[in-house]
C-alpha positions as a printed NumPy array, in Angstrom:
array([[ -2.765, -10.05 ,  28.788],
       [ -2.54 ,  -6.317,  29.377],
       [ -1.606,  -5.018,  32.864],
       [ -4.231,  -2.745,  34.598],
       [ -2.6  ,   0.421,  33.158],
       [ -2.622,  -0.76 ,  29.649],
       [ -6.272,  -2.067,  29.955],
       [ -7.303,   1.482,  31.233],
       [ -5.454,   3.104,  28.308],
       [ -6.989,   0.816,  25.827],
       [-10.59 ,   1.382,  27.201],
       [-10.061,   5.162,  27.045],
       [ -8.693,   5.073,  23.546],
       [-11.549,   2.869,  22.417],
       [-14.011,   5.215,  24.029],
       [-12.496,   8.186,  22.408],
       [-12.481,   6.876,  18.851],
       [-15.841,   5.206,  19.115],
       [-17.415,   8.6  ,  19.496],
       [-15.615,  10.254,  16.543],
       [-17.841,  10.978,  13.62 ],
       [-14.987,  10.178,  11.136],
       [-14.126,   6.628,  10.276],
       [-11.172,   5.3  ,  12.308],
       [ -9.275,   2.095,  11.714],
       [ -6.542,   0.673,  13.78 ],
       [ -4.22 ,  -1.644,  11.995],
       [ -1.183,  -3.757,  13.047],
       [  2.314,  -3.61 ,  11.399],
       [  1.111,  -5.804,   8.713],
       [ -1.866,  -3.608,   7.654],
       [ -4.407,  -6.038,   9.2  ],
       [ -7.125,  -4.204,  10.964],
       [ -7.225,  -4.839,  14.689],
       [-10.249,  -2.436,  15.518],
       [-12.485,   0.085,  13.882],
       [-15.334,   2.434,  15.043],
       [-18.924,   2.289,  13.991],
       [-18.422,   5.168,  11.457],
       [-15.645,   3.044,   9.621],
       [-18.04 ,  -0.037,   9.678],
       [-20.812,   2.086,   8.177],
       [-18.454,   3.403,   5.573],
       [-17.448,  -0.138,   4.482],
       [-20.563,  -1.973,   5.154],
       [-19.014,  -4.553,   7.489],
       [-19.233,  -5.166,  11.285],
       [-16.052,  -4.9  ,  13.573],
       [-15.843,  -8.703,  13.766],
       [-16.027,  -8.881,   9.904],
       [-13.243,  -6.298,   9.597],
       [-10.781,  -7.791,  12.116],
       [ -7.671,  -9.413,  10.536],
       [ -8.482,  -8.168,   7.018],
       [ -6.677,  -5.554,   5.005],
       [ -7.98 ,  -2.904,   2.569],
       [ -7.173,  -5.31 ,  -0.332],
       [ -9.301,  -7.965,   1.348],
       [-12.25 ,  -5.577,   1.414],
       [-12.193,  -3.844,  -1.781],
       [-12.1  ,  -5.214,  -5.356],
       [ -9.038,  -4.175,  -7.376],
       [-11.344,  -1.961,  -9.596],
       [-12.151,   0.252,  -6.483],
       [ -8.363,   0.641,  -5.854],
       [ -7.986,   1.845,  -9.41 ],
       [-11.005,   4.146,  -9.065],
       [ -9.788,   5.652,  -5.916],
       [ -6.293,   6.276,  -7.347],
       [ -7.744,   7.733, -10.679],
       [ -9.683,  10.389,  -8.587],
       [ -6.555,  11.449,  -6.754],
       [ -3.982,  11.198,  -9.467],
       [ -5.429,  13.178, -12.256],
       [ -3.468,  13.163, -15.486],
       [ -1.709,   9.887, -14.873],
       [ -2.612,   6.71 , -16.673],
       [ -2.859,   3.699, -14.472],
       [ -2.37 ,   0.108, -15.48 ],
       [ -3.078,  -2.679, -12.792],
       [ -1.514,  -6.065, -12.951],
       [ -2.795,  -8.911, -10.817],
       [  0.498, -10.714, -10.446],
       [  4.23 , -10.245, -10.578],
       [  4.316, -12.016, -14.015],
       [  1.621, -10.018, -15.451],
       [  3.203,  -6.873, -14.081],
       [  6.636,  -7.666, -15.729],
       [  4.97 ,  -8.458, -19.06 ],
       [  2.997,  -5.187, -19.059],
       [  6.133,  -3.228, -18.114],
       [  8.017,  -4.635, -21.023],
       [  5.089,  -3.908, -23.454],
       [  3.942,  -0.64 , -22.11 ],
       [  7.367,   0.885, -20.929],
       [  5.842,   2.935, -18.088],
       [  7.486,   6.036, -16.624],
       [  6.942,   4.699, -13.095],
       [  6.067,   1.352, -11.383],
       [  4.173,   1.145,  -8.057],
       [  5.168,  -2.366,  -6.754],
       [  3.196,  -4.235,  -4.2  ],
       [  5.799,  -6.31 ,  -2.285],
       [  3.146,  -9.106,  -1.504],
       [  2.216, -10.654,  -4.93 ],
       [  0.352, -13.768,  -5.415],
       [  3.009, -15.543,  -7.604],
       [  6.378, -13.962,  -6.27 ],
       [  7.534, -11.217,  -4.036],
       [  7.738,  -7.634,  -5.269],
       [ 11.528,  -7.878,  -4.484],
       [ 11.687, -10.804,  -7.017],
       [  9.792,  -8.98 ,  -9.611],
       [ 11.85 ,  -5.854,  -9.149],
       [ 15.03 ,  -8.026,  -9.583],
       [ 13.677,  -9.274, -12.841],
       [ 12.836,  -5.806, -14.081],
       [ 16.257,  -4.421, -13.248],
       [ 17.926,  -7.106, -15.506],
       [ 15.929,  -6.157, -18.591],
       [ 17.146,  -3.336, -20.763],
       [ 13.7  ,  -1.865, -21.373],
       [ 12.734,  -1.722, -17.755],
       [ 16.026,  -1.439, -15.815],
       [ 15.851,   2.411, -15.51 ],
       [ 12.237,   2.668, -14.545],
       [ 11.76 ,   3.977, -11.068],
       [  9.782,   1.646,  -8.832],
       [  8.   ,   2.811,  -5.682],
       [  7.433,  -0.131,  -3.278],
       [  4.117,  -0.258,  -1.442],
       [  3.737,  -2.836,   1.396],
       [  2.164,  -3.68 ,   4.703],
       [  5.681,  -5.063,   5.891],
       [  7.029,  -2.359,   8.205],
       [  9.694,  -3.904,  10.223],
       [ 13.342,  -2.66 ,  10.264],
       [ 14.308,  -5.784,   8.386],
       [ 11.813,  -4.967,   5.719],
       [ 13.009,  -1.379,   5.432],
       [ 16.655,  -2.524,   5.249],
       [ 15.847,  -5.099,   2.504],
       [ 13.923,  -2.317,   0.677],
       [ 16.781,   0.16 ,   0.991],
       [ 19.175,  -2.219,  -0.797],
       [ 16.656,  -3.13 ,  -3.539],
       [ 16.948,   0.34 ,  -5.022],
       [ 13.28 ,   1.486,  -4.696],
       [ 12.71 ,   5.302,  -5.335],
       [ 10.381,   5.201,  -2.222],
       [  9.162,   2.642,   0.215],
       [  5.504,   3.273,   1.506],
       [  3.93 ,   1.259,   4.129],
       [  0.171,   0.521,   4.016],
       [ -2.17 ,   1.998,   4.71 ],
       [ -0.785,   4.653,   2.383],
       [ -1.996,   8.175,   2.587],
       [ -2.989,   9.61 ,  -0.976],
       [ -1.032,  12.688,  -0.216],
       [  2.129,  10.646,   0.645],
       [  1.581,   8.598,  -2.572],
       [  1.122,  11.798,  -4.577],
       [  4.361,  13.3  ,  -3.158],
       [  6.376,  10.098,  -3.879],
       [  4.93 ,   9.893,  -7.454],
       [  5.719,  13.567,  -8.175],
       [  9.251,  13.597,  -6.665],
       [ 10.08 ,  10.327,  -8.467],
       [  8.886,  11.5  , -11.712],
       [ 10.536,  14.915, -11.451],
       [ 13.88 ,  13.143, -10.567],
       [ 13.596,  10.509, -13.384],
       [ 15.698,  11.084, -16.464],
       [ 13.729,  12.283, -19.529],
       [ 13.678,   9.978, -22.525]])
C-alpha cells in the first residue's frame, strides 16, 4: 500500500501522462507494462487492462519486430531466429557480422547460447549485443562477464540500438 505522499504523486503522474497526446507506456524492471495512457492504447489497439503485465514481444508478432528494425537499420540484413538452437544453427550457416541476442529464449538462455557460440571456431569472434528485460545489478554483472559487446535493456530505444550496432561493427576486426 502506498503512503499518502506516494498516492498523491502517483495520481499526479497518472493525470499528467493521461493528457499527453503521445503514447506513454510505463514498464517495470522486467519490461512488463504496468500502465499506459489512452494514446498508447489506441496505437496498439488494446485497453489498459489488456496491456498490463504484457511486454512488446507479447503484443507484436515477430514479423512486426523485423519490419520495425528494417525501417530503422537500412543497409543491414536481418535474420530472425525463434529459439537459441535455431539462432546457433543460423549463425554457423550464415556467419553474421554481429548477433543481437535476446537473453530470454524459449529453449535456453541467451547466456547459454552465447557460451555455445563462443566455443565454435566459426562464431567465437562474432560480436554479440545482449538485449533483455532483465535489468537488475546481478543481471548486469553476469552480462559483463559474458563478454557482450553491449548490454541493452528493454524497452530498447532504436537510437540506442543503432549506436550499439554502429560502434560494435566499427570496432570489429575485418575479415
